[in-house]
TIKESE-547542 format. One record per residue (C-alpha): y, z, x. Coordinates in nm, 3 decimals. Layout:
REM residues N
SITE       py       pz       px
SITE        Y        Z        X
...
This chain:
REM residues 227
SITE       py       pz       px
SITE    0.000    0.000    0.000
SITE    0.347   -0.088    0.128
SITE    0.580    0.208    0.192
SITE    0.856    0.106   -0.050
SITE    0.663   -0.056   -0.335
SITE    0.524   -0.401   -0.407
SITE    0.649   -0.748   -0.314
SITE    0.742   -0.962   -0.615
SITE    0.753   -1.332   -0.525
SITE    0.940   -1.558   -0.767
SITE    0.906   -1.930   -0.701
SITE    1.026   -2.229   -0.896
SITE    1.239   -2.544   -0.887
SITE    1.613   -2.571   -0.826
SITE    1.844   -2.426   -1.090
SITE    1.577   -2.248   -1.291
SITE    1.752   -1.910   -1.272
SITE    1.534   -1.740   -1.011
SITE    1.829   -1.556   -0.859
SITE    1.969   -1.429   -1.188
SITE    1.629   -1.316   -1.313
SITE    1.534   -1.173   -0.974
SITE    1.848   -0.960   -0.953
SITE    1.793   -0.822   -1.302
SITE    1.428   -0.741   -1.227
SITE    1.527   -0.572   -0.900
SITE    1.794   -0.366   -1.076
SITE    1.545   -0.250   -1.339
SITE    1.291   -0.147   -1.075
SITE    1.533   -0.004   -0.817
SITE    1.420   -0.274   -0.573
SITE    1.612   -0.490   -0.328
SITE    1.667   -0.856   -0.418
SITE    1.656   -1.129   -0.153
SITE    1.749   -1.491   -0.225
SITE    1.587   -1.708    0.041
SITE    1.793   -2.003   -0.082
SITE    2.104   -1.820    0.039
SITE    1.955   -1.813    0.389
SITE    1.910   -2.192    0.392
SITE    2.257   -2.241    0.247
SITE    2.406   -2.009    0.510
SITE    2.257   -2.217    0.790
SITE    2.363   -2.539    0.617
SITE    2.719   -2.409    0.580
SITE    2.732   -2.316    0.947
SITE    2.597   -2.658    1.046
SITE    2.859   -2.834    0.833
SITE    3.138   -2.615    0.972
SITE    3.033   -2.698    1.327
SITE    2.976   -3.066    1.259
SITE    2.606   -3.050    1.342
SITE    2.365   -3.317    1.221
SITE    2.144   -3.213    0.932
SITE    1.840   -3.404    1.055
SITE    1.807   -3.256    1.406
SITE    1.544   -2.985    1.368
SITE    1.565   -2.859    1.725
SITE    1.943   -2.827    1.725
SITE    1.945   -2.648    1.391
SITE    1.681   -2.399    1.506
SITE    1.884   -2.341    1.824
SITE    2.191   -2.278    1.608
SITE    1.996   -2.040    1.381
SITE    1.867   -1.843    1.680
SITE    2.218   -1.812    1.826
SITE    2.358   -1.657    1.508
SITE    2.352   -1.286    1.428
SITE    2.181   -1.260    1.090
SITE    2.229   -0.949    0.878
SITE    2.141   -0.876    0.516
SITE    2.359   -0.586    0.400
SITE    2.311   -0.457    0.049
SITE    2.602   -0.541   -0.177
SITE    2.732   -0.356   -0.481
SITE    2.412   -0.435   -0.673
SITE    2.051   -0.487   -0.567
SITE    2.113   -0.821   -0.398
SITE    2.123   -0.844   -0.021
SITE    2.421   -1.041    0.110
SITE    2.392   -1.285    0.398
SITE    2.612   -1.216    0.697
SITE    2.646   -1.451    0.996
SITE    2.807   -1.309    1.308
SITE    2.969   -1.035    1.100
SITE    3.103   -1.262    0.825
SITE    2.958   -1.200    0.478
SITE    2.921   -1.535    0.301
SITE    2.991   -1.551   -0.072
SITE    3.176   -1.844   -0.230
SITE    3.098   -2.064    0.072
SITE    2.734   -2.073   -0.036
SITE    2.807   -2.199   -0.389
SITE    2.973   -2.523   -0.280
SITE    2.786   -2.837   -0.391
SITE    2.811   -2.989   -0.041
SITE    2.634   -2.681    0.096
SITE    2.367   -2.697   -0.174
SITE    2.295   -3.061   -0.092
SITE    2.293   -2.993    0.282
SITE    2.053   -2.703    0.239
SITE    1.806   -2.929    0.059
SITE    1.815   -3.162    0.361
SITE    1.752   -2.896    0.625
SITE    1.479   -2.735    0.410
SITE    1.265   -3.041    0.490
SITE    1.258   -2.959    0.861
SITE    0.946   -2.775    0.988
SITE    1.122   -2.581    1.262
SITE    1.390   -2.455    1.025
SITE    1.125   -2.355    0.770
SITE    0.926   -2.165    1.031
SITE    1.238   -1.978    1.145
SITE    1.320   -1.888    0.785
SITE    0.963   -1.784    0.705
SITE    0.953   -1.532    0.990
SITE    1.294   -1.390    0.899
SITE    1.208   -1.366    0.529
SITE    0.873   -1.200    0.594
SITE    1.029   -0.937    0.818
SITE    1.296   -0.868    0.556
SITE    1.040   -0.794    0.284
SITE    0.741   -0.658    0.474
SITE    0.795   -0.297    0.365
SITE    0.788   -0.388   -0.005
SITE    1.017   -0.267   -0.279
SITE    1.160   -0.617   -0.288
SITE    1.200   -0.910   -0.524
SITE    1.219   -1.233   -0.323
SITE    1.286   -1.575   -0.471
SITE    1.248   -1.922   -0.328
SITE    1.019   -2.222   -0.343
SITE    0.729   -2.117   -0.122
SITE    0.734   -1.737   -0.128
SITE    0.399   -1.690   -0.299
SITE    0.230   -1.977   -0.117
SITE    0.370   -1.943    0.236
SITE    0.599   -1.647    0.307
SITE    0.410   -1.381    0.112
SITE    0.069   -1.518    0.013
SITE   -0.030   -1.149    0.001
SITE    0.244   -1.055   -0.251
SITE    0.119   -0.811   -0.513
SITE    0.292   -1.010   -0.789
SITE    0.362   -1.383   -0.791
SITE    0.562   -1.555   -1.064
SITE    0.629   -1.927   -1.101
SITE    0.945   -1.969   -1.310
SITE    1.001   -2.312   -1.465
SITE    1.237   -2.492   -1.705
SITE    1.316   -2.851   -1.798
SITE    1.555   -3.042   -1.567
SITE    1.803   -3.076   -1.854
SITE    1.813   -2.702   -1.916
SITE    1.859   -2.636   -1.546
SITE    2.144   -2.887   -1.520
SITE    2.324   -2.722   -1.812
SITE    2.290   -2.380   -1.647
SITE    2.426   -2.512   -1.316
SITE    2.726   -2.669   -1.491
SITE    2.798   -2.334   -1.656
SITE    2.776   -2.150   -1.324
SITE    3.014   -2.388   -1.148
SITE    3.267   -2.379   -1.431
SITE    3.260   -1.997   -1.428
SITE    3.350   -2.017   -1.058
SITE    3.634   -2.259   -1.131
SITE    3.458   -2.549   -0.960
SITE    3.424   -2.906   -1.092
SITE    3.089   -2.988   -1.253
SITE    2.950   -3.322   -1.369
SITE    2.636   -3.282   -1.585
SITE    2.493   -3.631   -1.519
SITE    2.542   -3.600   -1.145
SITE    2.387   -3.252   -1.135
SITE    2.090   -3.361   -1.348
SITE    2.027   -3.655   -1.117
SITE    2.043   -3.424   -0.814
SITE    1.798   -3.177   -0.973
SITE    1.546   -3.451   -1.054
SITE    1.566   -3.586   -0.699
SITE    1.548   -3.234   -0.555
SITE    1.232   -3.162   -0.758
SITE    1.065   -3.474   -0.618
SITE    1.178   -3.388   -0.266
SITE    1.067   -3.024   -0.282
SITE    0.729   -3.109   -0.435
SITE    0.665   -3.401   -0.204
SITE    0.767   -3.262    0.134
SITE    0.494   -3.239    0.395
SITE    0.571   -2.882    0.505
SITE    0.523   -2.603    0.246
SITE    0.595   -2.809   -0.066
SITE    0.705   -2.649   -0.390
SITE    0.395   -2.567   -0.590
SITE    0.256   -2.292   -0.807
SITE    0.029   -2.047   -0.625
SITE   -0.318   -2.034   -0.775
SITE   -0.273   -1.667   -0.869
SITE    0.089   -1.693   -0.988
SITE    0.191   -1.611   -1.346
SITE    0.360   -1.915   -1.507
SITE    0.676   -1.855   -1.714
SITE    0.860   -2.145   -1.881
SITE    1.218   -2.032   -1.943
SITE    1.346   -2.351   -2.109
SITE    1.371   -2.187   -2.451
SITE    1.305   -1.828   -2.350
SITE    1.598   -1.582   -2.343
SITE    1.668   -1.441   -1.999
SITE    1.600   -1.086   -2.118
SITE    1.250   -1.186   -2.231
SITE    1.177   -1.337   -1.889
SITE    1.295   -1.019   -1.716
SITE    1.092   -0.801   -1.953
SITE    0.780   -1.007   -1.883
SITE    0.816   -0.975   -1.505
SITE    0.887   -0.602   -1.521
SITE    0.576   -0.556   -1.735
SITE    0.367   -0.758   -1.488
SITE    0.504   -0.552   -1.200
SITE    0.382   -0.235   -1.367
SITE    0.030   -0.373   -1.377
SITE    0.053   -0.502   -1.019
SITE    0.165   -0.161   -0.893
SITE   -0.145    0.016   -1.015
SITE   -0.409    0.077   -0.745
């Protein structure tokens, strides 16, 4: 048994609400929430700021290794991402950063770097971690695995709402097209593709209220915590 509780791995496609649901589950359980997507976006942002190519695996790994990564706990359960002492917030929500992160997520060296960092961050348990390969690659030994899904159209509408709340421009058709292409890219990549772990619980949130999704995961966690 892990010292701080179980590991809850939430996987699923882009824009399905893994972060929102994960934070709510973590708050209910008194756990820490870690968004692995924020780690990729942080590296992508740094690469864009420094004018680095997004297809050079070796250079990006070298950049990642040179940075000082920290994950301080914010006001809620979510761990922030800090690079060289700078906590990144709005920088990570930019569409250019989101698109760049999808490009670097294809690179095997970057994925290996992220896997090791993510595993160390959650090894002690008491954590909800979301991503695309947490249950299949980062924590295949997670006590609870959930695959959260929704239709591309529902996910595009949610993303538009998020961007508008942040005062950023949002084009539904463009975002829907990006999500469809991202799904194909994530599922078809050679290294750790997006897929449902054989022992993951499947939840389709297309027409399911967020509270019901959170309730379901909390209930599953109770069962998973029993020896």
